[in-house]
N, C-alpha and C positions, 0 to 999 in steps of 0.2 A: 254311889259308885259312879265314877266318871268314865264314859266310853270315848276313847279317842276316835275322831273321824277317820274313815278309811282314806288312805292316800289315793289320789286320782290315778286311774290306770295309765300306765305309760304306753303310748302308741307304738305298735310294731313298726320297726323301721327297716326298709330294704337294706341289705348289706352291700348291694352292687348298684352303683349310680352311673347312668350313662349321661354324659354331658355333650350335647350336640352343639358344639361351639361355632359352627359355620355351615352354611349351605353352599359355599363355594367349592368347586371341584374341577379338576382339569378334564375329567371324563364326562360323557353324556350318556349314561345308561338309561336310554329312553324306555326300555321295556319293563324295568323292575325297580328302579331306585325309589325307595320309600320316602326319601327326603326331597325328591324332585330337585336334586342338586345339579349344579352346572357351572361353567366358567363365568357366567354373568351374574350369578347370585351373590348375595352379601353375607355379612357375618351376624346379622341380627341386631337387636337392640340391647343385648347384654354387654355391658362394658367389662373390661378386665377386672375392675374392682368388684363388680357384681358377681362374676364367676369366682373370684377369690373368696368373697363372703360366703357363697354357697358351699365351696369346698371346705372352708373352715367350719361351718355349721355341720356339714356332713360328718366330719371327723368327730365332732363333739357328741352327736346323737347316736353314733354307732355304725355308720357306714364303714366298710372295710376296704372297698376297692372302687375306684372311679375309672371310667373309660372315656377318653377323649375321642370323639367321633364326629362325623359330618354328614355330607360333604367330605372334604379332605381336611382334617384338623390341623395338619402342619402348615396350611396356608393362612391360618389365623395369625395376625401380627403379634399376639401375645401368647402363642402356643407354648414356647419354652418356659415363659414365666409361670404359666398355669401348672405345667408339669412340676416345675421346681417347688411351687407352693404346696402342691399335694404331697410331694415327697417329704417336705419339712414337717408335715403333720403325720408322718408315718402311715400314710395311705398307700396301698398298692395302686399302681397306675398302668392301665392298658391303653395303648394307642392303636386305634383302628385306622390304618392308612391304606390307600390303594397301592402304595409303593411304586407309583409311576415315576416320581422324582424324589430323591432323598438328598438333603443337604448334608455335607460332611459333619456339621455341628449336630445334626439330628442323629446321626449314627452314634456319636458319643453319648447322646442323651438316652438312646435306646439300650445302651449297655449298662446303664446305671442300675444298682441294686433296687429292687422293688418295681422295675419297669418291665413290661412285656409288650409284645407287638402282635397285631393280628392284621390279616389282609384278605382280600377276595381273589379268587382265581377261577376262571370259567372254562378253559379248554387247554389242551396240550398243543394247539396249533395257533399260529398268528391269526389266521382268518377266524377261527372259532372264538377266541378270546376277544379280539378287536371288534367282532360283530356285536358283542354284548356291550362293551364299553363305549363304542362309538368313537374310539380314538386309535388311529393307525399307529402301530409301534408300541401300544400299551402292553401287549403280551410279552414282547422281548424285554421291555423295561422292568415289568413286575417280576418276571422270572429271574432276571439277573439280580434284582434286589432281594428276592427270596434266598438265592444262593449266597449273596453277601451277608444277609442276616444270619444264616446258618454258619457261615465261616467265622463270624464274630461271636458265635455262641449265644446269640440273643434268643430268648424264649419266644417262639413263634407259633401262632395258630392260624390255620388257613381255612376259609369257608368257601365252598363251591355251591353256587346256586344254579339249579337246572332251569334255565330261562327259555332257551330256544330249541326247537326240534333239531336233532342231529348235532347237538353241541359237544359231544364227546366228554361227558362228565366223568364216566368211569375211567377213560384214558387219562383225564386230568388228575384224578386221584392216584392212578398208578404212577404217573410221572412224579407227583409230589412225594410219594413213597420212595421212589428211586432216588430223588434228590436228598432224602433224609428228613423230610417233614414228618413228625410223628403224631401231630395233632391236626387231623383233617376232619371237617364236618361237611356233610352234604345237606342242602335244604331245598325246599320247593319255594316258588314265588308266592308271596302273600299279597292279597288284593288291597294294597295301600300305596299311596303316592302314584308314581307313574304306572303301576300295575292295576290301579283301581278301575273297575268296570261298573261298579255300583257302590252303594253306601257301604263302607267298611263294617265288618262285624267282629265283635269280641270273640266269637267262636273260633277264629283262626289264630288267636294269640296263645302263647305258651302259658301253661298253668302257673309259671313262676312270675309272670308279669304282675306287678303291683304287690306281689308277695315278697319276693327276694330281690326284685329288680324294679327300678324306677328310672325315669329319664327327665331331663330338663331340655327344653327346646331353645333355639336361639333368641326367642322373645321372652324367655323366663317361665313359660308354661311348664307345669309338672304333669307328666303323663305316666301310664303304667310301664312303658318301655318305648323305644324309638319307633317300633311298629304300631304301638297303641296311641299314636299322636292324635287320633280322632277322639280320644277320651281325656281331655284336659281337666285337671282337678283344681286349678287355680294358678296364680302367679307367685313365683318365689320372691319376686320383688316386693309384693304386697303382704304376703303371709309368712314367708319363710318356710323351710322344710318341716319344722316342728309343727307349725300350724296346719299345714296341708296334710301331713301324715296322720295327724290326730283329728282331722275334720270329717264331717259326715259325708261330704262328696267323695273323698278318697275311699271311705268304707263302702259306699254304694258301688263305686267303680270296681273294687275288689270282688264284690259279689257278682258282677256281670261276667267275669272272666272264668271260663270253665277250668276246673282243677285238672291236674295231671290225672291220667286214667288210673283208676284204682284197681289195677289188675297187673298180673305179670305179663311180660312180653315173651313170646316164644319165637325162635328163629324162623320157623316155617310160616308164621303168621305175619309178623311185622318186620322181620330182619332188624330188630331194634333192641338195644340194650337199655337197662333201667337208668334212672337218674341217681346220682350219688345221694341226693337229698331224700329221695323216696325210693328205696331199693325195690319195692314191688310195683312202682308206677312207671309209666312210659309216656313221655311228652315229646313234642316237636323239638327240633334242634336249637330252638331259641336263637337263631341267627338274627342279627349279627352280634348279639351280646357277648357270646363266648365267656360268660362269667363262670367263676368257680361254683356258684350256686345253681347254675343252670347248664349242666353239661351232660345231657343224655347221650343217646347212641352216637357213635361215630360211624356213619353209614346212612342208610335211608331212614329218615326220622318218621315216626308215626304222628298222627294228629292229636289234638286235644280231645277230651271226652266228648263223645257224641258224633265224631267225624271219622268215617271209615278211612283207614290208612291209604287204601288204593284210590280213593276219590277225593282226598284232601286237595283243595285248590292250591295252585302254585303260589309260593310265598316269597316277598322281595327281600333284598339285602342291599347293603351299602355298595356304592360304586367302587 
């Protein structure tokens, strides 16, 4: 009797892939930007063909949605080409933009089927928002472009990060509600990038990082998410996504990240709703991913396992 050898186990593949295509940004969010982005930063060593190769492989291995993020992704010279390439492969595309400046051609791109938009908002006043971004006039510009996105019927998610004392976070959420934004998340600052005061810890990452989410940095490094950039698993240029997701280093990194809390959230305890992926679990808001696979509470998020919600360190977000 001949026994056929078992087929090798297929590595689990995140369904949501963050592509940090640039560190360039018009804003200077000095207190919290995880990417340490700014006007003088570059686009990294990944060429357009490298990104297109990654997007093509992602579609083949089971990724469902990619997010173009930065920095400000629309500043990348090949931004439109990369979005178009992902759409031709039937991938959903989310664009995480600061909405400070939007080209007319980009508005047309944002309205394409399969494309959604996400942005950051910090306060309901010019002074409050601009104090976070370091750019005078950014509040007025972002607010106007949020209104324009809604007018055009573009799917929009907005993340608010509680960065500074007296920032008027709740007032910002109320304003967004009044404008008609239905998908609003509030997050705390995480100690990564500009917010790092010590060696970053995996304990502050969302339980979906490296499970349902992965990220690729401007140099091709693959990490559990954009906030988990301090845990590189290898280079997509050398190993490809399949090699990395099936490798021992990726498996070890997954084990380092605490899972979503295995208990129900109660309103009087965490003011936090469950994740669609884990109905009895409660995790942080996973900003700035905004992925379909990581969409816990809209409101004050609770921390990962082992971290008390009231004492969770503030956590960063994109500029």
